[in-house]
N, C-alpha and C positions, 0 to 999 in steps of 0.2 A: 503494498500500499503506499499511496504520496502520505511524505510526515505532512503532519499539521504546521499548514504556517500561521505563527505568532505574532501579535501585528501589535504594536505598542505606539498610544497616539502621543505623540508634544511637540512642543513648538521648540524645535532645536534655535537655541541661541547661545551666544559665548555663556548666559548664567545658566546653560540646564547644562553645559558641560559634565558636568559629574553624575547627572543621569543618562548621559549617552555613556562616559563611563563604567558606568557600572554594567549598563546593557552589556555592553562589548565584554568587558572581561564575565557576568554571567552567559554567557555563547545562548542561550536559548530563543531571542529574541529573531523575528528572519524577515520582517520587515518596517518600519518605522510609518506612519502615516503622522500629514501634518498639511496645514494650510498651503495657502499657492504661497503667498507671502515673506517666505523663508527667504534670506537672503542668498547668493553665488556661493559666499564664503563658503557656510553652514551648509549649505547641498554636498559643497563635497568632501565637509567633516563625514556625512552621513555616507558620501557615494565610498569612501574613504576606508568604512567599517566593513563595506560588504552586503551591510543590507540592501532589500528591496525598498523601494518606496510607494504607497499609497499617496495621492496625492487628492487631497481632498476637496473638490470643487464642484458645484452643483449648472450641472449643465442647463436646466428650464431658467431662461434669460431671466424670468420674472420673479423667481425665488432668491436666485443669485441675487438682484439686487437689493433689494427688502433682507436678507440675513448680513451684505455690505453694510448697507447705509441705516441696520441698528447697532454697528459694529461701530460705525463713526470712520470706517476704512472705503477706500477707494476702491470700488467693482471692477474685479481684476477684468483685462481681455479673456477669453478662455483659450481660443488660439495661440495668441500668447504666452501664455503661464502655462500650457500644455509641451508646447515646444520649447521653452526654457528649460523646461523636469526631464524632457526627451534630451536632450545633448547634453544635460550631467549623466543618466539613468539608462536610458536605450532600451532596452531589452528589460530589465529590474525594473522598471516603472507599471504602476498600477493608478487605474482613471477612477475613483471611485467618485461616480455623477453623479447619483441620485442620494442623497443621506440624511433621511429621515426625513425626508419631505410631504412624507402623510400621517405625520405623527409631533413632540411638543419640540425635539432637535431644532427643528426647519416649518413645518407647516404648506401648507398649501396659500399656492396664489388667491387672493383677493376673488379671482374671478372665478374657481372653480368652488369656495365657498358660499360667494353668493347665488348656486344654482339651484339651489333646492331639487335637487331629484325629484322626483314621489314614486319610483318603483325601484326593484336592484335593477333593471334595464337597463333604466336609466342612470343610473350613477353608476353601474360599471361601465358601462359606454362615456360616459366625463371623463371617468378614471381613464380607462385607456384611450382617449383622446390624449389629454394630461397628457401620458408616456410614451403616446406616439411623438408630442413634442420633442421630451427628451431627449428620445429614439433620433429622432430628423439631427439633432444637432450632434449629441454621438457617433454618428455616421462618419462626419467628416472627422475622425478619431478611431475607423476600426482599425488602427494597425495596435493598438494601446488594448492591454488585457483591463477591462470593464468591470466594474464592481457596482451593487446595489447595494444601499443598506433601510431596509424599512423599521418601520414600529411595529407594523400590523398583518396578521397574520394572510387579511384580505388580499396584498399587495402582492404577494410573491409569486405565485402563479402566473401572474399578469408582466412580472419582469421576466422571470425564469424566461418564460416565451420569445422575448424578446433578444435572445441571443448573447447573451450578457454569458462571462466571465465565470463569474459565483456571485448568487444573491447572501447577502447578512441579515439578521434580523437585531433590532434591539430587542436585549433583555436586561435585568437586575434592576433595572426601572418600575416602582410604580405608576408613571404614567402612562403603560402599557401591561398586556395582560400576561400569565404564564410562562416559566421554560418548556414544559412539556408537551404541551402543542401548537407550541411556536415551532420547535423539532421538529413536529411527527409531520406540519407542513413545509416547515423549508425544505427538512429533507426528502419527501414527497416533490414536493416541487422540482429539485436538483436532479432526481431518480427520472421523471418525469420528460423534463428538455435537454439530459446530460449535462447540464452546469454545475461548480462547485454548490457546496452552501458551507455558512459560518453561522458564528450566534457573535455579539460584541456586546461586548458586556460594560453597563454604566454605573460611576460611581452616585449618578445621582437619590435623594429620595427624599420626595418630594413633601414626605411627611414630618420631615426639617428643616425645607427650606433646604439643603444642604446637601455635603456631596459624606461619603461616609469612610475615607480614604486612611483617617487612624483611628475607629475605631474596629472592633476584634474583628476581622476574615473570614468564620467560619461560613457565611452566609455562601459568600461569593468562592469560596474557598467550595464545595457541593456543584456549585453551579457552574463553576470550572470543569471537576472529574466528571460528571454528570455528560457535558456538551462534548468531551472531549471521546467521551467510549459510547457516543450517539452516534460518528463516523462522522461529526466535524472538520472539512478542512483548511478551515480556520476559523484561530476565537481571535478577538479585537477586544484589548482595554481599553477604553476609554481617559482622559482626565490624568495623563502620564507627568503630568508636570507633577501632579499633587504627592507622589507617590511615592518622592524619593526625598530626603534631607539633607539640603545640598553641602548644609554647616555643621550636620551632624552625621555627612559622609558614610548614610545609611540609611533603605529604605524605613518608611513605617510600615503598621500591622496590612496594610493588605500587598505594600509590595511587598515583602518579607514572604505573605503569602503567595502570592502570582511567583514570584522565581523559587520558591519550592516546587511550585506546583510546575513551572518552563523547565526545571532541570528535571524531574520526575519525568517528563516528556522524552525527554534525550536517553532517558532510562530504559520506560517501558513503550511499547510502542500500543495504541490504542486497537488495533485488530478491524476485522470487518465486522460491521455490528447484523444483530436478528434481525430483522422482521417480516414474520411471518405473514403480517394481516397488512391489508392497505383499503382507507376509506374511499371513495367516492363522490365527490362534491358540485354540488352545480360551479359551471365557472364564472359564472357573476354573483357565489355564495354574499358575498361581504363581510361573510362572519369573521367572527372573533369569542372568546373567550370574556362570558358577559361578568361583568362583577358583581360581587353579591349584593351591593350596597344599590345596583342601580332598579331604579325602579319602573321602569320604562323598556322596552325589548323593541332595540334599534341592530339593526346591522348598518354597512357602510361608516365608519365615524366620522365621516367626513360630513354625513352627508344626515344623520340617523334618522336614516327608511325605518319604516319602521316593519316586524313582522313580518315575512311569509309565510303560510301554511307549510308547519313542516318541521321549521326551526326552532320549537321547544323538543321537538326530538333530539336535532344537530346538541340542544344542547344538556339534554338529560347523556348522551351516549356518551358526551368528550367528560360530564362529570362521573358518570360510572367508570371510566378507564381511567381517569384522573382523580382520585376524589382530593376533596379541596384545592385543586386547583383556581377554583374561581376565587377565592380568598386570595390572588395574588396582587392583585392591583386593587390596593390599598390606599386611600389620602386620608383616609380615617384612623390610623393604627392607633390612634391614643383618645378614639371617643369626637366627639364633637370642640374645636377650637372655640377657646370667647369670641377669638378676632381672626374673621377669615384672609386678613391681608398679612406676609402677603400669601398669596394664593400654591396649591401644588402643582398648580403649572401655569402657563401661560396659554395649552390650546392642549388639552386630552379631554377626558370623558366626566372629569369631574369638574370641568370649569375653560370656559373661551372669553377669554378675561377682550376688552376692548383693542389694545391689540389684533389681535386676530379677526374679532369677530365683523361682518362687513358689514354690520348696521345695529345700534341698540338693543335691539331684539333678540338677535345673538349673541348678545353675554348671558352667561351663563356659568349657577353654579351647584350643587351635588348637593341631594340635601345628605348631612351623614346619619348615619344607620342607627345613633342614640344621641339623643339630645342631651348631654353631660360630657367630660373629655377633660380629663389631665392638666392640660397649658393652656396657657389662655393664646398663645398663637405657634405656628412651627416655628421659629426664632426660638424662642421660649422652650422647645423641644427642644432644641439639636444644642442648644448649652446644656442642658442639662442632659444629655446622652453623654456629650463627651467629656463631662464632668465625671462623669460615676464610670466613664468608660463603659457603657454595657454595651452588651452582646445582644445584636438586633435580630438573633433568630426567629423569635420569639413572635415579634409584629411585622416581621415579612415572611407570611405561611409558603409554603410551597405543595405540589400535592403529592401522595403516593399514588402506585401503579396497583392496579385490579391486575390485569391480567401480561404488565412487565412494558416498557416501555418497545414495543415492539412493532407499533403503527404508523405509517407514509400514511400522507393525506393528498391525492389526488383529484385531481378537477376530471369532470368527462371530457375533456381531450385527450385525454389518455389510449397512446395504441393497446394494440394487443400483445404485443413486442414487451412492453413494460407492466401491461398485467399479468402476463402469464409469471411473472418474479412473485409473487402473490400465494399462498397456498388458497388466505381468504379475501375476497373482495367484496366490503358492504357500502351499498347504497345507500347513503346518506341525504336528508332534505330533499326539496320537490326538485327532481331531477324527469327532465321528461325524454320519456324515450323513444329519439327519432330512430328512422333505420337505420342509420350507421353504428350509432351506439347500443343499440338492440343488436344488430351482426357481431359488431364486439365482443360482446356480455357472453353471445352463445356461444363466439368462438372460444371465450376464453374459460368458458362451461367446459362447452365437449374436450377441453383439453389437458382437462384433468380439475380445474377448481372449484371453488367454494366461494358459488357466490348466497347476499342475504340481499331481502330488500323488503318492502311493508309497503302493504295498501297503500294507494295515492301513489307511487312508483310505478307501481304492478297494479290493473286493473280490469277491464273484460278482456279486452283484447290479446292479453300475456298467457292465454291458457296452453301454448308453445312452450310458454317459458316457463311456469306456475304450475301443471297438469292440475289446475283449477277453473273451473267455470264461475267468478267472481261476479258476486251484482254487483248493479249502478245503484245502493240504497246501503242505509246506514242500519244499524242495531244497536241497542244496547245489554253490553252483557254484567255480571254481577260478580261470576269466580267463573274462576276457568281450572282446570287439568292439565297436567303433565303425563302422559302416559297414566299408569295405576296409579299414582301418588291423589293423595287429598287432595280436596280443590282449596286450591286460593281465594280467598276473599279480593276482591278487586274490581272496581268500575273501568268500564270501557266501552269506546266506540267502535265497534268489527263490520266490516262485508262481510255477510253471508254469503258462501260457495257453495260447491257442488264438486266433487271429485269427477274429472276429467283421466283414464288412463293410471296409470299405476303408481299415485302419490301415496306417499305414508305420511300419516294423523298424526303428530308429536303431542299436541295441543289443543283441547277443546274447551269448548264452552259448559255450562254445568247442564246446557240443555241437549250437548253432544253437537252442536256445530263447528267445524275445521275451524280453528284459533291460528295451527302452525304447522304448517305442511312441507313438508320437503319432495322434491322431483327430479330425480335422477335423467340426464341430458347428458348422452355423449359418456367421457371418463369421469366427468363432474356431476354437482349437485346443483340444486337452487330450493333455497330455503325462504318459503315466502311466511308472512305477519301475516293476517287481515286485521288489525288494529292496524288505520289510517297513522305513518309514519313514525309507528312507534308507542301513539301517546298515550298518558293512560288521561283521569279526572284530576287524581292528587299527588301524581307526579310526570315530571318529565318524560320520562320512560316508563311506559311499563315497567312490571314487574315481569310480564309474562316475555314479551322480550327480551331484557338483562337473561335469565335464563332463555330462551336462546341461542343471544349471544352469548352465552357462558360456555354454549353447548358444544356449538359451532369453533367457537377459539379457543377454548382453556388444551383438547387435544392438539395443539401448533404452536402452541408456549414451548420455546427449548429451557426455561428452568419453573419450576415452581419452589416457593418460596413459604412455606409455612409460619406461622405466627401472627402480631402484632401489625399494621400495615409500613410498609417501608417501601422506596422509590427503587428498581432495580433495572438492567440495560444488562443486556450478554454480547459479547462478542467472540468473533472467530479467528485465531492467529496463523501465521504458516507453522508454528510448533507449540501453541499453548489456546486454551480456551478461558476468558477474564466473565466474572462477574460481579459488577457493581451494583453491589448496595448506599445506597443513602436513608440516612435515619431524618428527620425531618421535627420530632416530637422531641419535648422534656421529656423523656424518661427512656433509657437505654430499652433499646432493641433488641432481645435476641430470638433467635432460629433456628431455620432450617432450612438450606438452599441443597434443592433437589433437582440433579442435572439430565438431564432426560437422553441425553444418546453423546458420550463422550471416550474418543477413541481410546483403545485398549495401551497406544504407550503411555499415556499422561497417566505417570505414577509417583509426581509431586504436589505438592499446593502447599501454596504461602500466600498471606497476605499482601499485597505494593507493599502501603504506605507504610508500612511499621517494619517488616522480612522478618516479623515469625511465619512458622511453619502453622500447618493448619491441616487436623488430621482425618482424613474420608473414609468412608468407606464405600466401595461398590456395589452399588445397585444396577443389576440385571445389563442394560448397554452403557448403564449411566451413573453416578456418585454422586455423594449426598455429605456434607457437617453440618453441620452447626455454627457458628457464629454472631458472636458480638459488636453491635455500631454504637460505640458512645454519641450523649444525647449532641443532637445539630450534626453531626460527627457523619462521615464515607469512611467506606471500609473495598476494597478491592481484591478479590479472590482471584488466583490465577493457578489452573492447573496445569501442567508442564511435565516434558518427559527429564527424570535428573539425567544429569550428568550433562 
């Protein structure tokens, strides 16, 4: 596998030379990211260290002008700036041409924010037109390696489809959602369109109106390890000027954690991540993981388009896959502030300030989840946390894994050659089965794949896929039974259906009507849930739909974890097998790990961060061990061949 690119953002100046010297001595940094206004002498210093360079310069002219005007700096001429960097770095130059245009880091131009699209299709068309403007500028420099960095997953597939070399996603910032769904979307977009992907780690924490560079860094440690072992091609850290104290001549808390992680990646390869499951979503989905405090259901963060049918089920699926992930975006970790000045962000789901609002009617502040709190304002919170050196992890939640971090997200444009890389494909959201998509999923199933979908995607015209004659009407069910098990009380709507052919009925209503069916097509099978969009009355994801998902996904899990909820991801190397576990809780995690298939020559096991040997037992074709993960920490278990 190609080694991961470790990108360090900094403003190279004579004053930051101690930081550059530290990075050079550490040896793990591969890329230096910077603004285009760095002087020629400092460019030569960076070049002399042998680093690749990422120049961060927005391609969109309106966004570029607004940002540099906000900085009270001259707006750079794009062609001249890139030409200057090319003269120094040649093929070692990367151009980041889209830098958080969709989120708080930069923000969309006012022309887009004023549009107020009324539908998903309109919102997607406006965003696609915006990206087209960016790409039209970028084509003038097609010889450069081109990256894009977004804040929301809704942008990733659109950007990857443009032929970019790498799509990045900002995380560890409460202006944007959680890491886990972010990885699933970024990794899926990269696989679908054949590009690289990465995670950008922010230092900003809006809850304290400041950065966390000198607070305990175990939150970032977990995020870095999870992204690395999830297969990221690039990992970038923002705010590098803050991570090293030139007077003390040493890194601060987060700088030390980053240095330890960087040295770790030099010793231990990440491996190939195991992702047997894909989710297929509409290409205009506009979805992002909804924060728990939100009182309305909206997609397309810049447009706030009300939910279409089917998106409650999308919310429910990802909440089931990554329990607790909806708590990651939280501008109110300490409850309600007496004063909301300063806000958590100038442009986010929680707040749109006059600087970004096209009109006063667009100024917005979210309601806090509770009407009381600990601090007067966010500045007071920051001062207190720094004074007490508080560990931030209790206030910065991360989700656990029901099935492991084994899911990639694709859109309905995915070709069969991509689909067949997954053992299970789940159709999620209001997908419209046109003939090309129908042909692709049928070819995927015939080749041996497993497909899962709900009524709404499947209907009366899909009998050849479902083996059911679905009636175009809705009934109410009040209980369901899986096989011969006892009935489960749950209220839901469903579409009545009659068997056509040899479909197997896995679940039925209390009256015996089919509710979940399996139809064999070629070498594969199609599972149909007759509850529209998988949604029930009391929950976004019906319990019978979750039972179906467990029945389909659990058998393809490469690893099984016994114990309290924990996040895990597994990777295969040329001569090893690795399981990474992250404990996001305030109590030590103890439990068991069972690997389904482990090569017989792998006869030794150790924990990579501590170097401790781990005893294990062979079980059939796999292996099992027990492990403890400290509070808010991470452990990496690797099997390999001794000697």
